[in-house]
C-alpha positions as CSV (number, residue, x, y, z in Angstrom):
1,M,45.5,94.7,102.3
2,E,44.8,96.3,105.6
3,N,43.5,93.7,108.0
4,K,42.4,93.9,111.7
5,L,41.0,90.4,112.0
6,T,42.2,88.5,115.1
7,I,41.4,84.8,115.6
8,Y,42.0,82.5,118.5
9,N,44.7,80.1,117.7
10,T,44.3,76.9,119.7
11,L,48.0,76.0,119.1
12,T,49.3,79.1,120.8
13,R,46.2,79.5,123.1
14,K,45.9,83.2,122.4
15,K,44.2,85.6,119.9
16,E,46.4,86.5,117.0
17,L,46.2,88.9,114.1
18,F,45.3,87.0,111.0
19,E,48.1,87.2,108.4
20,A,47.6,85.2,105.3
21,L,50.6,83.2,104.2
22,N,50.1,84.1,100.5
23,P,47.7,87.1,100.4
24,P,45.2,87.6,99.0
25,H,44.8,83.9,98.9
26,V,43.7,81.9,101.9
27,G,43.7,78.2,102.4
28,M,41.2,76.8,104.9
29,Y,40.4,73.2,105.7
30,V,37.5,72.1,108.0
31,C,36.7,68.6,109.1
32,G,33.4,67.5,107.6
33,P,31.0,64.8,108.7
34,T,31.3,61.0,108.8
35,V,28.2,60.2,106.7
36,Y,26.5,57.3,108.4
37,G,23.4,59.1,109.7
38,D,21.3,62.2,109.4
39,P,23.0,65.5,110.4
40,H,22.1,66.8,113.8
41,L,22.5,70.1,115.7
42,G,26.1,69.2,116.6
43,H,27.0,69.1,112.8
44,A,25.3,72.5,112.3
45,R,27.6,74.3,114.6
46,P,31.0,73.8,112.9
47,A,29.4,74.2,109.5
48,I,27.9,77.6,110.5
49,T,31.0,78.7,112.4
50,F,33.3,78.2,109.5
51,D,30.7,79.5,107.0
52,I,30.9,82.8,108.9
53,L,34.7,82.7,108.7
54,F,34.5,81.9,104.9
55,R,32.0,84.7,104.3
56,Y,33.9,87.2,106.3
57,L,37.3,86.5,104.8
58,Q,35.7,86.9,101.3
59,H,34.0,90.1,102.4
60,L,37.5,91.4,103.5
61,G,38.7,90.7,99.9
62,Y,40.5,87.4,100.4
63,K,40.3,84.7,97.7
64,V,39.5,81.7,99.9
65,R,39.9,78.1,98.9
66,Y,37.7,76.3,101.4
67,V,38.2,72.5,101.6
68,R,35.7,70.5,103.8
69,N,36.0,66.7,103.6
70,I,33.6,63.9,103.6
71,T,34.7,60.9,105.8
72,D,33.5,57.8,104.1
73,V,36.0,55.2,105.2
74,G,38.3,54.5,108.1
75,H,36.4,56.0,111.0
76,L,35.9,53.1,113.4
77,E,33.5,53.0,116.3
78,H,34.5,55.0,119.4
79,D,37.2,56.8,117.3
80,A,39.4,53.8,118.0
81,D,41.9,51.7,116.0
82,E,39.8,48.5,116.5
83,G,36.1,47.8,115.9
84,E,33.8,48.2,112.9
85,D,33.8,51.0,110.4
86,K,30.9,53.2,111.2
87,I,29.7,53.3,107.6
88,A,30.2,49.6,107.0
89,K,28.2,48.8,110.1
90,K,25.3,51.0,108.9
91,A,25.5,49.3,105.5
92,R,25.4,45.8,107.2
93,L,22.5,46.7,109.3
94,E,20.5,48.2,106.4
95,Q,21.7,45.6,103.9
96,L,23.1,48.2,101.6
97,E,26.4,48.8,99.8
98,P,28.6,51.1,101.9
99,M,28.6,53.7,99.1
100,E,24.9,53.7,99.0
101,V,24.9,54.7,102.7
102,V,27.6,57.4,101.9
103,Q,25.6,58.8,98.9
104,Y,22.3,58.9,100.8
105,Y,23.6,60.7,103.9
106,T,25.9,63.0,101.9
107,L,22.9,64.2,100.0
108,R,20.9,64.6,103.2
109,Y,23.8,66.6,104.7
110,H,24.0,68.9,101.7
111,K,20.3,69.5,101.7
112,A,20.4,70.4,105.4
113,M,23.4,72.8,104.8
114,E,21.6,74.4,102.0
115,M,18.6,75.0,104.2
116,L,20.8,76.5,106.9
117,N,22.3,78.8,104.1
118,V,25.8,77.4,104.6
119,L,27.8,78.1,101.5
120,P,29.3,75.1,99.8
121,P,33.0,74.7,100.1
122,S,35.4,75.2,97.2
123,I,36.4,71.5,97.3
124,E,34.7,68.6,99.1
125,P,37.0,65.6,98.8
126,H,36.0,62.1,100.0
127,A,38.4,60.0,101.9
128,S,37.7,56.9,99.7
129,G,38.7,59.0,96.6
130,H,42.2,59.7,98.1
131,I,43.5,56.3,99.1
132,I,46.7,56.7,96.9
133,E,47.5,60.0,98.6
134,Q,47.0,58.4,102.1
135,I,49.2,55.5,101.1
136,E,51.9,57.9,100.0
137,L,51.7,59.8,103.3
138,V,52.1,56.5,105.2
139,K,55.2,55.6,103.1
140,Q,56.8,59.0,103.9
141,I,56.3,58.6,107.6
142,L,57.7,55.0,107.4
143,D,60.7,56.2,105.4
144,N,61.4,58.9,108.1
145,G,61.4,56.3,110.8
146,Y,58.2,57.3,112.7
147,A,56.1,54.3,112.0
148,Y,56.3,50.5,111.9
149,E,54.6,47.6,110.4
150,S,52.8,45.0,112.6
151,Q,50.9,42.0,111.2
152,G,50.0,43.9,108.0
153,S,49.0,47.1,109.7
154,I,51.1,50.3,110.0
155,Y,51.2,52.2,113.3
156,F,52.6,55.6,114.1
157,D,55.4,55.4,116.7
158,V,54.3,58.1,119.2
159,N,57.2,57.4,121.6
160,K,59.8,57.9,119.0
161,Y,58.2,60.9,117.5
162,N,57.9,62.5,121.0
163,K,61.6,62.2,121.5
164,D,62.3,64.4,118.5
165,H,59.2,66.6,118.6
166,H,56.3,67.2,120.9
167,Y,53.3,64.9,120.8
168,G,50.6,66.9,122.6
169,I,51.5,70.4,121.4
170,L,47.9,71.2,120.4
171,S,46.0,69.6,123.2
172,G,48.5,70.5,126.0
173,R,48.9,66.8,126.9
174,N,52.1,65.0,127.6
175,L,52.8,61.4,126.6
176,D,52.4,60.1,130.2
177,D,48.9,61.6,130.3
178,V,48.0,60.0,127.1
179,L,49.2,56.6,128.2
180,N,47.3,56.8,131.5
181,T,44.1,57.6,129.7
182,T,44.4,55.1,126.8
183,R,41.7,52.4,126.9
184,E,42.6,48.7,126.7
185,L,41.0,47.5,123.5
186,D,41.1,44.3,121.4
187,G,44.0,44.3,119.0
188,Q,46.3,46.5,121.1
189,E,48.9,43.7,121.1
190,E,49.8,44.8,117.6
191,K,51.1,48.1,118.9
192,H,54.5,48.8,120.5
193,N,52.8,51.4,122.7
194,P,49.1,51.8,123.6
195,A,49.2,55.5,122.5
196,D,50.4,54.5,119.0
197,F,47.7,55.1,116.3
198,A,46.9,53.3,113.0
199,L,48.0,54.8,109.8
200,W,46.9,51.7,107.8
201,K,44.9,48.8,109.0
202,K,44.9,45.3,107.6
203,A,41.3,44.4,106.8
204,Q,39.7,41.5,108.5
205,P,37.9,39.0,106.3
206,E,34.5,40.5,107.1
207,H,35.6,44.1,106.4
208,I,33.9,45.2,103.2
209,M,35.8,48.3,102.5
210,R,39.5,47.5,101.5
211,W,42.2,48.6,99.1
212,P,45.5,47.1,98.1
213,S,48.7,48.6,99.6
214,P,52.3,47.6,99.9
215,W,51.5,46.1,103.3
216,S,48.1,44.4,103.1
217,N,44.6,44.7,101.7
218,G,43.2,47.2,104.1
219,F,42.1,50.8,104.7
220,P,43.7,54.0,106.0
221,G,43.6,55.1,109.6
222,W,41.0,57.9,110.2
223,H,43.6,60.5,110.9
224,C,45.4,60.2,107.6
225,E,42.7,61.6,105.3
226,C,42.8,65.2,106.5
227,T,46.6,65.4,106.4
228,A,46.7,63.9,102.9
229,M,43.8,65.8,101.4
230,G,44.7,69.2,103.1
231,R,48.2,68.9,101.6
232,K,46.9,67.9,98.2
233,Y,44.5,70.8,97.8
234,L,46.1,73.5,100.0
235,G,49.8,72.7,99.9
236,E,52.5,71.9,102.4
237,R,51.7,75.0,104.4
238,F,48.2,76.6,104.6
239,D,46.4,79.2,106.7
240,I,43.6,77.7,108.8
241,H,42.4,74.3,109.9
242,G,39.1,74.2,111.8
243,G,36.7,71.7,113.4
244,G,34.9,70.9,116.6
245,M,36.7,71.2,119.9
246,D,36.2,67.4,120.4
247,L,38.6,66.8,117.5
248,I,41.6,68.5,119.2
249,F,42.6,65.2,120.6
250,P,43.3,62.8,119.2
251,H,42.3,63.7,115.7
252,H,44.1,67.1,115.2
253,E,46.9,66.1,117.4
254,C,47.6,63.1,115.2
255,E,47.3,65.3,112.1
256,I,50.1,67.5,113.4
257,A,52.2,64.5,114.2
258,Q,51.7,63.0,110.7
259,A,52.5,66.3,109.0
260,V,55.7,66.8,111.0
261,A,56.8,63.2,110.7
262,S,56.2,63.2,106.9
263,Q,57.6,66.6,105.9
264,G,59.5,68.0,108.9
265,H,57.0,70.8,109.8
266,D,53.4,71.4,110.6
267,I,51.1,72.3,107.7
268,V,48.7,74.6,109.5
269,H,49.3,78.2,110.7
270,Y,46.1,78.8,112.7
271,W,44.1,76.0,114.4
272,M,40.5,77.0,115.2
273,H,37.9,75.1,117.1
274,N,34.3,75.7,117.9
275,N,32.8,74.5,121.2
276,M,30.1,71.9,121.5
277,I,26.3,71.9,121.5
278,T,25.2,70.3,124.8
279,I,21.9,68.9,125.9
280,N,21.4,68.8,129.6
281,G,25.1,69.6,130.0
282,Q,26.3,66.6,127.9
283,K,27.8,66.8,124.4
284,M,25.2,66.1,121.7
285,G,26.3,63.4,119.4
286,K,25.4,60.3,117.4
287,S,27.7,58.1,119.5
288,L,25.9,59.1,122.7
289,G,22.4,58.7,121.2
290,N,21.2,62.1,122.6
291,F,21.1,64.0,119.4
292,I,18.2,65.7,117.6
293,T,18.5,65.7,113.8
294,L,18.2,68.9,111.8
295,N,15.2,67.5,110.0
296,E,13.5,66.9,113.3
297,F,14.1,70.4,114.3
298,F,12.7,71.7,111.0
299,T,9.5,69.4,111.3
300,G,9.2,69.4,115.1
301,Q,9.1,65.5,115.0
302,N,11.0,64.8,118.2
303,P,9.6,64.4,121.8
304,N,12.1,66.8,123.1
305,L,10.8,69.6,120.9
306,K,7.8,71.8,121.8
307,Q,7.5,73.0,118.1
308,A,9.2,73.0,114.8
309,Y,12.0,75.5,114.3
310,S,13.0,77.0,110.9
311,P,16.5,76.6,109.5
312,M,17.2,80.3,110.1
313,T,16.1,80.1,113.7
314,I,18.6,77.3,114.2
315,R,21.3,79.4,112.5
316,F,20.5,82.5,114.5
317,F,20.4,80.4,117.7
318,I,23.9,79.2,117.1
319,L,25.2,82.8,116.2
320,M,23.8,84.2,119.4
321,A,26.7,82.6,121.2
322,H,30.4,83.0,120.5
323,Y,31.7,80.0,118.6
324,R,34.2,79.2,121.4
325,G,31.4,79.1,124.1
326,T,29.1,76.2,124.9
327,V,25.5,76.3,123.6
328,D,23.0,74.3,125.7
329,F,19.9,73.2,123.8
330,S,16.6,74.2,125.2
331,N,13.2,75.0,123.7
332,D,13.2,78.3,125.6
333,A,16.5,79.3,124.1
334,L,15.3,78.4,120.6
335,Q,12.0,80.3,121.0
336,A,14.0,83.4,122.3
337,A,16.2,83.1,119.1
338,E,13.1,82.9,116.9
339,K,11.6,86.0,118.5
340,A,14.9,87.9,118.3
341,M,15.5,87.1,114.7
342,S,11.9,88.1,113.9
343,R,12.4,91.5,115.5
344,L,15.4,92.2,113.4
345,M,13.7,91.1,110.2
346,E,10.7,93.3,111.1
347,A,13.0,96.3,111.7
348,Y,14.7,95.7,108.3
349,N,11.3,95.5,106.5
350,A,10.2,98.7,108.3
351,I,13.1,100.7,106.8
352,G,11.1,101.4,103.7
353,R,8.3,103.1,105.9
354,I,10.7,105.7,107.3
355,Q,9.9,109.2,106.1
356,P,13.3,110.9,105.7
357,S,13.9,114.2,107.4
358,A,16.1,117.1,106.4
359,E,18.2,116.5,109.6
360,S,19.0,113.7,112.1
361,S,18.1,113.5,115.7
362,V,20.2,110.3,116.2
363,S,23.6,109.2,115.0
364,V,23.8,106.0,112.9
365,S,27.3,106.4,111.6
366,E,29.0,104.3,114.3
367,F,27.0,101.1,113.8
368,K,29.1,99.7,110.9
369,G,32.4,100.4,112.6
370,K,31.2,98.6,115.8
371,C,30.0,95.6,113.8
372,Y,33.4,95.4,112.1
373,E,35.2,95.7,115.5
374,A,33.1,92.8,116.8
375,M,33.8,90.6,113.7
376,D,37.5,91.4,113.9
377,D,37.5,90.3,117.5
378,D,37.6,86.6,116.8
379,L,34.2,86.6,114.9
380,N,32.2,87.9,117.9
381,T,28.8,87.3,116.3
382,P,26.7,87.9,119.5
383,I,28.1,91.4,119.8
384,V,27.3,92.1,116.1
385,I,23.8,91.0,116.8
386,S,23.6,93.4,119.8
387,H,24.7,96.3,117.6
388,L,22.0,95.3,115.1
389,F,19.4,95.4,117.8
390,D,20.5,98.9,118.7
391,A,20.1,99.9,115.0
392,A,16.6,98.2,115.0
393,K,15.7,100.4,118.0
394,V,16.5,103.5,116.0
395,I,14.6,102.2,113.0
396,N,11.5,101.6,115.1
397,Q,11.8,105.0,116.7
398,A,12.0,106.6,113.3
399,V,8.9,104.7,112.1
400,D,6.9,105.7,115.1
401,G,7.9,109.3,114.6
402,N,10.1,109.5,117.7
403,A,13.3,110.0,115.9
404,K,14.4,111.8,112.7
405,L,16.7,110.3,110.0
406,T,18.0,111.7,106.8
407,A,17.8,109.8,103.5
408,S,21.5,109.1,103.9
409,D,20.9,107.6,107.4
410,V,18.1,105.4,106.0
411,A,20.4,104.1,103.2
412,E,23.1,103.6,105.9
413,L,20.8,101.4,108.0
414,K,19.7,99.4,105.0
415,S,23.4,98.8,104.1
416,L,24.2,97.8,107.7
417,F,21.6,95.0,107.7
418,D,22.4,94.0,104.1
419,T,26.1,93.7,105.0
420,F,26.0,92.1,108.4
421,L,22.7,90.3,109.0
422,F,22.4,88.9,105.4
423,D,25.9,88.8,103.8
424,I,28.1,88.0,106.7
425,L,25.8,86.3,109.3
426,G,24.0,84.6,106.4
427,I,20.5,85.1,107.7
428,K,17.9,85.1,104.9
429,A,14.2,85.6,104.5
430,E,12.6,82.2,104.6
431,E,10.0,80.9,102.3
432,G,6.5,81.7,103.4
433,G,7.9,84.5,105.6
434,G,10.4,86.1,103.2
435,S,11.0,89.8,102.5
436,G,8.9,89.6,99.4
437,R,5.9,88.3,101.3
438,E,6.6,90.8,104.1
439,E,6.7,93.6,101.6
440,A,3.4,92.6,100.0
441,F,1.9,92.1,103.4
442,G,3.1,95.5,104.6
443,K,1.5,97.2,101.5
444,V,-1.8,95.6,102.3
445,V,-1.6,97.0,105.9
446,D,-0.6,100.4,104.5
447,M,-3.6,100.3,102.1
448,L,-6.0,99.6,105.0
449,L,-4.5,102.4,107.1
450,E,-5.0,104.8,104.0
451,Q,-8.7,103.7,103.9
452,R,-8.9,104.4,107.6
453,A,-7.4,107.8,107.1
454,I,-9.9,108.6,104.4
455,A,-12.7,107.4,106.7
456,K,-11.4,109.6,109.5
457,A,-11.3,112.6,107.1
458,N,-14.9,111.9,106.2
459,K,-15.7,111.6,109.9
460,D,-16.7,108.0,109.3
461,W,-15.7,106.9,112.8
462,A,-17.4,103.5,112.6
463,T,-15.3,102.4,109.6
464,S,-12.1,104.0,111.1
465,D,-12.6,102.2,114.4
466,K,-13.5,98.9,112.7
467,I,-10.3,98.9,110.6
468,R,-8.2,99.7,113.8
469,N,-10.0,97.1,115.9
470,E,-9.7,94.4,113.3
471,L,-6.0,95.0,112.8
472,T,-5.5,95.1,116.6
473,A,-7.3,91.7,116.9
474,L,-4.9,90.3,114.3
475,G,-1.9,91.4,116.5
476,F,-1.0,94.8,114.9
477,E,-0.2,97.7,117.1
478,I,-1.5,100.9,115.5
479,K,-0.2,104.3,116.5
480,D,-1.5,107.7,115.4
481,T,1.1,110.3,115.0
482,K,1.2,113.8,113.5
483,D,2.5,112.4,110.3
484,G,-0.1,109.7,110.0
485,A,-0.6,106.1,111.4
486,T,2.2,103.7,111.9
487,W,2.0,100.0,112.6
488,K,4.0,97.0,113.8
489,L,3.2,93.4,114.3
490,N,3.4,92.1,117.9
491,R,4.3,88.4,118.0
C-alpha cells in the first residue's frame, strides 16, 4: 500500500518513513499505567497520542494489533530496585488485597479513557498474569551470560552487556554517565555494579505479592514485563513501541538490553515518545504530588481549577500541541481549547444551513490534502486543527452569504470534518451538547427566524424586533441577508 507517513524514531533521532515489517499488519506496544491511583492528566497524554496513531494507521488501511499493558506488580517506589511495591503500599495503607487496588483503579482508568474517547487496545495484558513469560525471559538472559544471581535475586549485568553491545543506545547515555548519576540506595550491595538492574527480586517477608521461581519466591523486575509481553503478543520483531518521554531511561533502555541479551537483537523497529504535561514548568505526576486527576478536571473539584472541563476539552487541549512538545497546564489554555473546539463544532453543525449555489467562489478541494500532509508529518495534529479552522471560516462565510459553495463543496466540507475532526482526532459531540441536541436546537432557532420573517412580511415590526432582541439577549448574532436571516451563537 502507498504510504507517506513519517514518524520520529527516538532510536535514530530523526523522522523516518513508516514501513511496516509485515504489511498490512502492524504491531504496536504502548506502556500503560501502574494502577495504584486515579488517572491524571499525565496519563491522558500518552493514551491520546497513541490513540491518534492507532486511529490513523487503521484509517490508512493497516490491520493493527495494539497492546497496552497494565502494570500491577514489580513497580517499586521511585522506579528503583529497592523499596515497596507501589500497589502493595496502597493496599497496605487502605487495608485491601493488592488485586482489589488493581481492579478498582483499572476500572477507573478504563472509565476515564472511555470518556476521553480513547479506543481500547486489542490486548491489555497484566504483568501479574505473565509471570511465567517473565521467568522464561530471565532464564534466557542468564543462559546467555548477561545476568547473575545474588542472594536469591537476579540482576542484569550492564557492564558485561555494554562490552558486547551498547547500553545507552536509546537515551544517548554512556555507562560512565549512568554510573555517575546512579543513586546510592539500600540493597545495592547485592549488585556487582550500581547500574545493574533487577530482573527478579527475592521477596522480603513483608512483601505480599510473590511467586515461586528457580531462584526464590519473589517477583519480576519492572522492566521485564514489557519485553516479555511484547514478545508474546507481537513476536520477536514488531513495528512500534511507544510511551512517555520519561520512560526512555531507564525503562525503555533496559527493555532494549533485555531483548538483545535474550534473543540477540532488539524487538522494536520504531521507538516513539510523547513529551510531558507540566504544571508550573515541572512534570505532572503522582510521585511528585502535583497532579490533577482526570475526574477532578471533569468535575472541577480541585483548587487549581477555575471550572470543570469536559473530556473532549481535555482531548482537544492535548491535540493542540504536537505530541513531542511540552504542554504546560493552565486554566487559560484549557479555556482557549474549550472555545476553539466549540467554534469547530458550531461550524460543523452549520454546514446543514448552507444554501448550495451553482458555482463556487472559494476552493475547498485542498483542505483534505493539507490535513493528510500534516498527519503524515509525524502526526502533526495542531496543523490539522489549523486547516480545520480555515475550513470553518469558509463554512461561516457561506452561512452568512459571503461565499458561494456548490453541493459538492458542502459534501466535501462535511467529509473533511467527519474524517479528521471525528474519526482521526477522535473528537465527539458530548452528552448534553451533542450534535443531536445542537441540530434540534438549531431547528428551534430556524423556526423562530421563520416566524420573524412572516412578521416582517406582515409589517408586524414589534414581533419581528422582539424575536431578534430576545435571541440577541440569549447570545445569538442575527444577520439579515438578501437570502434571509442567518444566525450564530456567540460564546
